N, C-alpha and C positions, 0 to 999 in steps of 0.2 A: 583594631585585633592584629596583632603582631606574631609571628612565629620566626623560627630559624631554619631556613634551608640551605642547600648547597648553591654554588653559582650557576648550575646548570638550570634552564627552563624546563618546565615538564615536557615528556615526549608527546604531551597529548595537545601541545600548543598548537593552534591553527587547525585543529582537528574538531569534526562534529562531535558534542557530547550531549547526554540527554539526563533527565532528572534522576538522581541517585548514583550518576558514574562517577567513581572516586578519581579525581583529577591530580591530586597530591598525597604523598605519605610523607607526613612530617617527621614521623621516627627515624626516615632514611635520610633526612635532609638537615644540615648543620653549617653554622659559620655565615649566616646572612640573614637579615631581617626580611620579612616579605609583607606585603599589604594584601588584602583579598577585596576585590572590587565587587560590582554587581552580580547577582545570582550565584554565588558561592557561599557555602556554609561549613562551619568546622564541627565534627564530632569527634573529640579526643585528637588523634594524630592523624585522622581522614579528612580530606577537604574534598566535598561533593558538590556536582551539580544541582542547581535548584530550577533551571529551565533548559530547555535544548537550545543549543546553538553553537557557536564555536568559541573553543577557549582560546584566549588572548592574553598575551604577556607583553609588558611595556617596561624597558629596562629604567632603574635597575631592579626593580623588586615588586612589580604590581600585576596580579592575576585577576581575569573577569571573565564572564561569558557573554558573549556578545549574541543576543538572542537573532535567531534566524527567522521568526514568526513573520516577520515583514517580508521575505523574500521566497520562504518555501511554506508547503503544506508537509505535515507529517501523514504519511498513509500506511495502514496495515496490510500487508499484502501477504500473509502468512509466511513470511520469511525471518530468519533469526534477528534482523533489526529492522526498525522502521525505515521506509523509502522516503526519499526526497522529491516531493513535485514542485518545481519552480514556478513561481506565480505568472512567470511569462512564457511558460510552455504551453499555451493555448493559443489556437489562431485568433491573430490580431490581439495577442495580449502586450499592453502596455503598462508602464509603471504609473499610469493614470486610470487605467481600465482592468484593475486585479478582480478577479471572480471572488464570491463570497459563499462560502461553504460552511453550513452548520456540522457540528459534530456528527458523525456517523453517516455522513453523505457516501453513499454507492458511486464509485468514479469507474468508467472503463478507461484504462491507460496502457500504454506499452512501456516496457522496460527499455530504456535507451543507454544504461550504462550499470553493470554490475561488476565491479572488481573487487577482488579478495581484500579484506579488511576495511572496506569502504561502504556506506550505505548507498543501496542501489537507488538510481535516480531515474524518475518516470516522465513521461509527456503526454499530454491529452490532445497531440496531432500526429499527424503521419510524416514520413520523411521530407515531404514536400512543405510542410508548414500548415497544412490543411487539417481541419478538425476532423474530416472523415466522420467515422462512427463514435469517436473517443469523445468523452465528457462526461457528466454526470446522467446516472442511470434513475428516471423519476418513477414513482411509484411502482408496481410490479411486485415481485417477491424473490429473494436472493437464497440460495441454499447452498450448504457445503457438499462436494463430493469428493471423490478420489481424483488426484491427478491422472490416472490413467484413464476413468470415465470421460474426464475433459478432453484429453486427447483423443478419444474415440469420437466424441462429439464434434471435434473441428477437424476430422479426416475430410479430404476432397477426393473423390466426390463425396456427396452429403452422406452422413450414416444412415442405415435404413429405419432407424427410429425416426430422425428428423423429417426423413422424406417422407415417410408415410403420415406422420402428423401433418406436415405441412400440406398435404393432399386435402386434409379434411377439415382442418382448422386454420384460424389467422391468429397468429402470435408473433410476439417478438423475443429473441434470445440474445444474450451475451454470455460467452463463455471464456473464463480466465483459465490459462495454463496452472494457476494455483489452487484450481479445483472450486472454486467458486462461479456458480452459476445463476443468471438470473432471467426471470422470465416474465412477460408482460403481455396481457390482452384484454378483450373488450368487457371480460366477465371473469369474476373470482373461479366459478367453477371451470373454466378453459385453464387458467392459471394453473390451478390444482392438478387438473388431468394431466398436463404437460408435465410439471413437476415430478409427479408420481410416475409417470412413464420414464422419466430420464432416471429418476432415483432406483428404479426397479430393472433398469436395461441391461447394467454392466456385465453380469455373468450369463446374459442370454445372446445365443447366435443371432445372426439377422434374421433368419426365418422366425426364430421364436420373439423377437422384437416385434416385427409384423403383426404376429397372431397375437400378442399381447395388447398391442394397439388397438387392434380390429374389436377385442374382448372388451377393453375400455370404452370404447365409442360406443359401442351396443347397449352399455349399462346407462349411459348418460341420454341416451336420443329418446 
């Protein structure tokens, strides 16, 4: 397939692109023939990406998308764009020991880079290279909250709600600043009680939070 663009490569060359991104506008390009390589398609004057990866250019006239699937996971963090999680951003990660995740796997990760105009980059290890508590979250229940509620749950010392629940119940919790909360426990009833308590707590004072938890615990005893 051939078209006629200008002598200058696309401004997206060497940038990460995603399926549907328009990488070339042929209506603005003249005086040179180009060739389209893998993972690009033409729809009228628009050349768009078919896979996620980096747009590459080779002189004199070839464009293609170099797939990033072997080097990154694409993660939805409720941001305007997907985040990149390098396959080596795990404790002990090597090119021969790449973790495998199914679509929809819930991950507890931290943002290590977030620059304007670039996709955020994540890691499933702390600054020392240790896994700490980062990584896939198995079983349990994840629900969406506001970022304000997430910040309240992450306050130190512990917020009254979690402190009161923790004195009566055994459960695990992971809270993301993006508003996603994961809860796990030995039984579904405990998971539901903890999740409902959290979702009802945002507009309550510390005293009201403790009263609410006491009332909920009395109902299930």
